C-alpha positions in Angstrom: 14.6 -14.8 17.9 11.5 -12.9 16.8 11.5 -10.1 14.4 11.1 -8.7 11.0 11.8 -11.0 8.1 10.5 -9.0 5.0 9.0 -5.7 4.2 7.7 -3.8 1.1 6.0 -0.4 0.5 3.9 1.3 -2.3 3.7 4.9 -3.1 0.9 5.6 -5.9 2.4 7.3 -9.1 0.3 10.3 -9.1 0.9 13.6 -7.1 -1.0 16.7 -6.3 0.7 19.9 -5.9 -0.4 22.0 -3.0 0.4 25.3 -4.9 -2.3 24.1 -7.6 -4.9 23.6 -4.7 -4.2 27.1 -3.6 -4.3 28.6 -7.0 -7.9 27.1 -7.6 -9.4 28.0 -4.2 -7.6 31.3 -3.4 -6.2 30.0 -0.2 -2.6 30.3 1.1 -0.1 28.3 -1.1 1.3 25.2 0.4 4.6 23.7 -0.5 5.4 20.6 -2.0 2.9 17.6 -3.1 1.1 14.8 -1.8 0.9 11.3 -3.2 -2.5 10.6 -4.8 -4.1 7.1 -5.5 -5.3 6.8 -9.0 -8.9 6.5 -10.0 -8.6 2.8 -10.2 -6.8 2.3 -6.8 -8.2 1.8 -3.3 -6.8 0.4 0.0 -7.3 -2.9 -1.2 -5.3 -2.6 -4.4 -2.5 -0.5 -2.6 -2.3 -3.3 -0.1 -1.7 -6.0 -2.8 1.0 -3.9 -4.5 2.8 -3.3 -0.8 2.5 -7.1 -0.2 3.8 -7.9 -3.5 6.9 -6.2 -2.6 7.2 -7.9 0.7 6.8 -11.2 -0.5 9.2 -10.9 -3.6 11.7 -13.3 -2.3 11.4 -16.8 -3.4 9.8 -19.2 -1.0 8.3 -16.8 1.4 4.7 -16.8 0.5 4.1 -20.5 1.3 5.4 -19.9 4.9 2.8 -17.0 5.6 0.5 -18.1 8.4 -1.8 -15.0 9.0 -2.7 -11.9 7.0 -4.0 -8.8 8.6 -5.1 -5.8 6.6 -5.1 -2.5 8.5 -7.0 0.6 6.9 -9.4 3.5 8.1 -10.9 3.5 4.6 -11.9 0.0 4.0 -13.3 -0.6 0.3 -16.2 -2.8 1.9 -17.9 -3.0 5.2 -19.3 -6.5 6.5 -17.1 -8.1 3.7 -13.6 -8.9 4.5 -11.2 -6.9 2.4 -8.3 -8.9 3.3 -9.6 -12.1 1.5 -9.2 -10.1 -1.8 -5.4 -9.5 -0.7 -5.1 -13.0 0.3 -6.3 -14.3 -3.2 -4.4 -11.9 -5.2 -1.2 -13.1 -3.4 -2.2 -16.7 -4.0 -1.8 -17.6 -0.4 -2.7 -21.1 1.0 -6.5 -21.2 1.7 -5.8 -22.2 5.3 -4.2 -18.9 6.1 -6.2 -16.7 8.1 -7.1 -13.4 6.4 -8.8 -10.6 8.6 -9.2 -6.9 8.7 -8.2 -4.4 11.3 -10.4 -1.7 9.9 -12.1 1.7 10.9 -9.3 3.8 12.5 -5.9 5.0 11.9 -4.7 3.2 15.1 -5.5 -0.1 13.6 -2.0 0.2 12.0 -0.3 -0.1 15.0 -2.5 -2.8 16.2 -1.8 -5.1 13.2 2.1 -4.4 13.9 1.9 -5.1 17.4 -0.4 -8.2 16.9 2.0 -9.4 14.0 5.1 -9.1 16.2 3.7 -11.2 18.9 2.5 -13.9 16.7 3.9 -17.4 16.9 3.5 -17.8 13.2 4.9 -15.8 10.1 2.4 -13.1 9.8 2.0 -10.6 7.0 0.6 -7.3 8.2 -0.4 -4.8 5.5 -1.0 -1.0 6.2 -3.2 0.9 3.7 -4.8 4.1 3.6 -6.4 6.7 1.2 -6.7 9.9 2.9 -9.3 12.6 1.7 -10.4 15.8 3.1 -12.8 18.5 2.1 -11.7 20.9 -0.7 -9.2 23.6 0.9 -9.0 21.7 4.3 -6.0 20.8 6.0 -6.7 17.1 5.4 -7.0 17.1 1.9 -3.7 19.2 1.5 -1.6 17.4 4.2 -2.9 13.9 3.7 -1.5 11.3 1.4 -2.2 7.8 0.0 -0.1 4.6 -0.1 0.3 1.3 1.9 3.2 -0.8 3.5 3.7 -4.5 4.3 5.8 -6.4 6.8 6.3 -10.1 7.4 7.2 -10.9 11.1 8.6 -14.3 12.0 11.9 -15.8 13.2 14.8 -18.2 12.3 12.8 -21.4 12.9 10.3 -20.3 10.2 13.1 -20.6 7.7 14.0 -16.9 6.8 16.5 -14.7 8.1 15.6 -11.9 10.7 16.5 -8.6 9.1 15.2 -6.5 12.2 15.0 -8.1 15.5 12.3 -6.9 17.8 13.7 -5.6 20.9 10.7 -4.4 22.7 7.1 -2.7 22.4 4.6 -1.0 24.5 1.4 0.6 24.1 -0.8 3.0 26.0 -4.2 3.6 25.1 -6.6 6.4 26.1 -10.0 7.5 25.0 -9.7 11.0 23.3 -12.1 12.9 21.3 -9.5 14.4 18.8 -10.5 13.1 15.5 -13.6 11.4 14.4 -15.6 10.5 11.3 -19.2 9.0 11.2 -19.7 6.2 9.0 -20.6 7.4 5.4 -19.0 10.9 6.1 -16.8 12.1 3.5 -14.2 13.8 5.9 -13.0 13.6 9.2 -13.7 16.3 12.0 -10.9 17.4 14.3 -11.0 18.9 17.6 -8.8 22.1 18.3 -5.2 21.0 18.3 -4.1 22.3 21.5 -6.3 20.1 23.4 -4.6 16.9 22.6 -1.2 17.8 21.9 0.1 17.7 25.5 -2.0 14.4 25.9 0.0 12.7 23.0 3.2 13.9 24.3 2.7 12.5 27.7 1.5 9.1 26.3 4.2 8.9 23.9 6.8 9.4 26.7 5.2 6.6 28.8 5.4 4.2 25.9 8.7 5.1 24.9 10.0 5.0 28.5 8.5 1.4 29.0 9.9 0.1 25.9 13.4 1.4 26.5 13.3 -0.2 30.0 12.1 -3.6 28.4 15.2 -3.3 26.1 17.6 -2.1 28.5 18.6 0.9 26.1 19.1 4.6 27.0 17.3 7.1 24.6 20.6 8.3 23.1 21.2 4.6 21.8 18.4 5.2 19.1 20.0 5.6 15.8 16.8 6.1 13.8 13.8 7.8 15.6 10.7 7.7 13.8 7.3 9.6 14.7 4.1 9.1 13.0 0.5 10.5 13.8 -2.1 12.6 12.3 -1.8 15.3 15.1 0.9 17.5 13.4 1.6 19.4 16.4 2.0 16.6 18.7 4.2 14.7 16.2 6.5 17.8 16.2 6.7 18.1 19.8 7.6 14.2 20.3 10.4 14.4 17.7 12.0 17.1 19.9 12.1 14.5 22.8 15.2 15.1 25.0 17.9 12.7 24.7 17.1 11.9 20.9 20.2 12.8 18.8 19.3 15.2 16.0 20.8 13.1 13.4 18.6 10.3 14.5 15.3 12.0 13.6 13.8 10.2 10.5 12.2 12.4 8.0 8.4 12.6 8.0 8.1 12.7 4.1 5.2 15.1 4.6 6.5 17.6 1.9 6.7 14.8 -0.9 3.8 12.4 -0.2 1.8 14.0 2.7 0.6 11.7 5.7 -1.0 8.5 4.6 -2.7 8.1 8.1 -3.0 4.3 8.9 0.1 3.6 6.5 2.1 6.4 7.5 4.1 4.4 10.2 4.7 1.6 7.8 5.9 4.1 5.0 8.4 5.8 7.5 9.6 2.4 8.7 10.1 1.0 5.2 12.1 4.2 4.4 14.4 4.0 7.4 14.9 0.0 6.6 15.8 1.1 3.2 18.9 2.7 4.5 19.6 1.5 8.1 22.9 -0.4 8.8 23.5 -3.4 10.7 23.4 -2.9 14.4 21.4 0.2 14.2 18.4 0.7 16.8 15.1 2.0 15.2 12.4 3.4 17.3 8.9 3.7 15.9 6.4 5.7 17.7 2.8 6.0 16.7 0.2 8.6 18.1 -3.5 8.0 18.0 -5.9 7.3 20.7 -3.0 6.6 22.9 0.5 5.6 21.8 2.6 3.0 20.8 6.4 2.3 20.4 8.4 -0.6 18.7 12.1 -1.0 19.1 14.0 -2.8 16.4 17.5 -3.4 15.7 18.9 -3.9 12.2 20.7 -7.3 11.6 23.6 -8.3 9.3 20.8 -9.9 7.0 19.2 -6.5 6.3 21.5 -5.4 3.2 21.0 -8.5 1.4 17.0 -8.6 1.9 16.1 -4.8 1.5 12.8 -4.1 -0.5 13.5 -4.1 -4.3 11.6 -0.8 -4.6 13.0 1.7 -2.0 10.4 4.4 -0.7 13.0 6.9 -1.9 13.0 5.7 -5.5 9.1 5.3 -5.6 8.9 9.2 -4.5 11.4 10.2 -7.2 9.5 8.2 -10.0 6.3 10.1 -9.2 4.5 11.6 -12.0 3.8 15.1 -12.8 1.2 16.8 -10.7 -2.3 16.1 -11.5 -5.0 19.0 -12.4 -6.7 19.7 -9.2 -10.0 19.1 -11.0 -9.0 15.6 -12.0 -8.0 15.0 -8.2 -11.7 16.0 -7.2 -13.3 14.0 -10.0 -11.4 10.8 -9.0 -12.3 11.2 -5.2 -16.0 11.8 -5.9 -15.9 15.3 -4.9 -16.6 16.6 -8.5 -19.5 15.1 -10.2 -18.6 15.0 -13.9 -21.0 13.9 -16.5 -20.2 10.1 -17.4 -19.9 8.8 -21.1 -23.1 8.4 -22.7 -23.0 4.8 -22.8 -24.8 2.1 -21.0 -23.8 1.8 -17.3 -21.0 -0.9 -16.7 -22.3 -4.1 -15.3 -21.3 -5.5 -11.9 -19.3 -8.7 -11.7 -21.4 -11.9 -10.8 -20.3 -13.9 -7.8 -20.5 -17.4 -9.1 -18.0 -17.1 -12.3 -15.8 -14.9 -10.1 -15.4 -17.5 -7.6 -15.0 -20.2 -10.1 -12.1 -18.3 -11.7 -10.5 -16.7 -8.6 -7.1 -18.0 -9.5 -7.2 -16.1 -12.8 -9.3 -13.1 -11.6 -7.2 -12.3 -8.4 -4.2 -14.1 -8.6 -3.5 -13.7 -12.5 -2.6 -17.4 -12.8 -2.2 -18.7 -16.4 -1.6 -22.0 -17.6 1.3 -23.7 -19.5 0.7 -26.8 -21.7 2.8 -29.8 -20.4 2.9 -31.3 -23.9 3.9 -28.4 -26.1 4.8 -25.6 -23.7 2.2 -23.0 -25.0 1.3 -20.4 -22.5 -2.5 -19.7 -22.0 -4.0 -16.4 -20.7 -6.6 -17.0 -19.5 -6.2 -20.6 -18.4 -7.9 -23.1 -20.6 -8.4 -27.0 -20.2 -7.7 -27.8 -23.9 -4.3 -26.5 -25.4 -4.9 -24.0 -28.5 -1.6 -25.4 -30.2 -1.6 -29.3 -29.5 -5.1 -29.8 -28.4 -4.1 -31.6 -25.6 -6.7 -32.1 -22.7 -6.3 -31.3 -19.1 -2.3 -31.2 -19.2 -1.7 -27.9 -18.0 0.3 -26.5 -15.1 -0.6 -23.3 -13.3 1.8 -20.4 -14.0 1.5 -17.2 -12.0 1.9 -14.0 -14.2 1.9 -11.3 -11.9 5.5 -10.8 -11.9 6.2 -11.5 -15.6 6.9 -8.3 -17.7 5.6 -7.9 -21.3 6.0 -5.7 -24.3 3.1 -3.7 -26.1 2.3 -5.3 -29.4 -0.5 -2.7 -30.3 -2.7 -0.2 -28.4 -6.0 1.6 -28.8 -7.1 4.9 -27.4 -10.6 4.7 -26.7 -12.6 8.2 -26.1 -16.0 6.6 -25.8 -15.4 3.9 -23.3 -17.0 4.1 -19.8 -14.0 5.2 -17.5 -13.5 7.8 -14.7 -10.5 9.0 -16.4 -10.8 9.2 -20.2 -9.5 8.3 -22.6 -9.3 4.3 -21.8 -6.0 3.1 -23.0 -6.1 -0.5 -24.1 -3.0 -2.6 -24.9 -2.4 -6.0 -26.4 1.0 -7.3 -24.7 3.3 -10.1 -25.4 4.7 -11.6 -22.4 8.4 -12.5 -21.8 8.3 -16.4 -22.2 5.2 -16.4 -24.3 1.5 -15.5 -24.2 -0.4 -12.6 -25.4 -3.2 -10.7 -23.6 -5.4 -7.5 -23.9 -5.9 -5.3 -20.9 -6.0 -1.7 -19.9 -2.9 0.5 -19.5 -3.0 2.4 -16.3 -1.0 5.3 -14.7 -0.1 6.5 -18.1 -0.8 8.8 -20.8 -1.3 8.4 -24.4 2.5 9.1 -25.0 3.1 6.0 -23.0 0.9 3.9 -25.2 3.5 3.1 -27.9 4.5 -0.2 -29.5 7.4 -1.9 -28.0 6.8 -0.1 -24.5 7.8 -2.3 -21.8 4.9 -3.0 -19.1 4.5 -4.8 -15.9 1.4 -5.9 -14.3 -0.6 -4.3 -11.4 -3.7 -5.2 -9.3 -6.4 -2.6 -9.8 -10.0 -1.9 -9.5 -11.5 -1.9 -13.2 -15.2 -0.7 -12.2 -17.6 -0.3 -9.2 -20.9 -1.0 -10.2 -24.3 -1.8 -8.2 -21.9 -1.3 -5.1 -19.6 -4.2 -6.1 -15.9 -3.5 -6.7 -14.6 -5.5 -9.6 -10.7 -6.1 -9.1 -8.4 -7.3 -11.9 -4.9 -6.7 -13.4 -3.8 -4.0 -15.6 -0.5 -3.2 -17.4 1.6 -0.1 -16.4 4.8 1.3 -18.0 8.0 0.0 -16.6 9.7 2.8 -14.9 12.7 3.6 -12.7 11.6 3.2 -9.2 8.9 1.0 -10.1 5.6 2.9 -9.8 
C-alpha cells in the first residue's frame, strides 16, 4: 500500500509583527505575525531542519532512495542545493538528490513525484518569501519548510497515511512572476485569476474524488494552499465541504510560506488527524493539484516529534522592522570595520564533508574519548586510526562558558560564542543562534542546528550552530 511513512516541519523562531511594519511605513495596520528565517538561515538550512524531523525515527535514513528539494528561492543556481541537504543528513552516496526549483508549483510537483515513486522518497518543501517594504507579499508572506517520506509496507516502515488518489491540472496563467535576480514578485490584478483557479481546483478535486470513489462530504480535513488569497478563500467555500473540515491556513501566525505552505498545512493536520480520517490537500498555482490521503492506525504512534502548533507557540518576540529589513538585504547597514570574511575553499570542504555537513565526530575504540572534530590520533590514549564515526547532530549539550563578541563580522551583532559540553563527552566551541545575550549563560541547555555561517565571494558556508533548547523545539 503506497503512502506517507514520515513527516516533519520547521517554523523559524523569529516573528515580524504586521503592526510594527505599519507603524514604520504609515500603512494600514495588519493583524498577527509572520514567521521570519534568521539572518543565518536560507531555504537549504530550513530544508535540513524539516528533514531531520521527518527522519528522526531510528532506521529510516538508510531506507531513503531519493531526495527532492522544492523551493522558489534556491540558495544557488547551477549548483544543486539538495546535495547539501543530502550531506547534512548523512544519506547514502547512491541516493539521488535533485532540485525542483524556481516556482512555487515545484512543491506540488515534488509531492506528486514522491507519492508516485517506487522507492522511499524524501521530499522537502522550503521557501523564504520576501516582498518590497510595505507590499502585500512582505506582510502576508512567511518562511518555513516541511518534509515528507513516501513509501510503503514493503519498505519496512508503517504507512501513517495511505494515498487514496491524486490529480493535477496545468494551465499557463500570467498571474505571478519574478525575473531571475529580481528582489520581489510582480502580480496581476487579483480578479483575473480568481475564477480560473477556482475552476481548475474543482476539476482536480472532482477527478481525485472519482478515483478514490468518495463523495466530497467524506473529507474530514480540507486543506487549501496557494499564493492567490482570493482564490484560496473561494475554494475553501467549495459546496459540500463540511465547515468543521476546513483546516486553518495559519496566515495570521506564520504567514504564507509559498512553496512550503502546502507542506506546513498538511503537517499541521497530520499532527492532530485521527485514524480513518480523510485529508484533501488542494494546491493552487499555475493550475491546481489535489492529493487525497487517509490516516491509518499507525499515525498516532508516528507523529512528528515537533508539532507545527508547538513551534508556532514557541516563536520569539517580534523583531524590530529595521532588523528584518537588514537580514533580507533591503536595508544596507555599515558592516563591522574588520576584514571581509574569507569564503570556504572547495578541496578541504569536500575532504571533511562528514564533519562540515553531517557533524559527525569520532569516538576512540580503545578508551572511549569523543573527538570534535574527528581525529585520527586519540588525544587521550594516542591510539592511531582506532576511531568510530559518531553523528552529533541530535546530541544536546550544556554551555560551559561563553563570549559576547561585539567586534566580530556578523549580520546580527553581537556574535554569541559558546563552549559546550556534550552529553556523553566531548567539548566544542561554536556560535549560539536564535538567542539574545540573556540566553548565553553557563549551564544553559542547547541543541545543534544547521545554519549558513557566512556568504563570501558568492559562496555559502554551511555549518552547525547551537541554539537554546525550548519547549516546541525551535
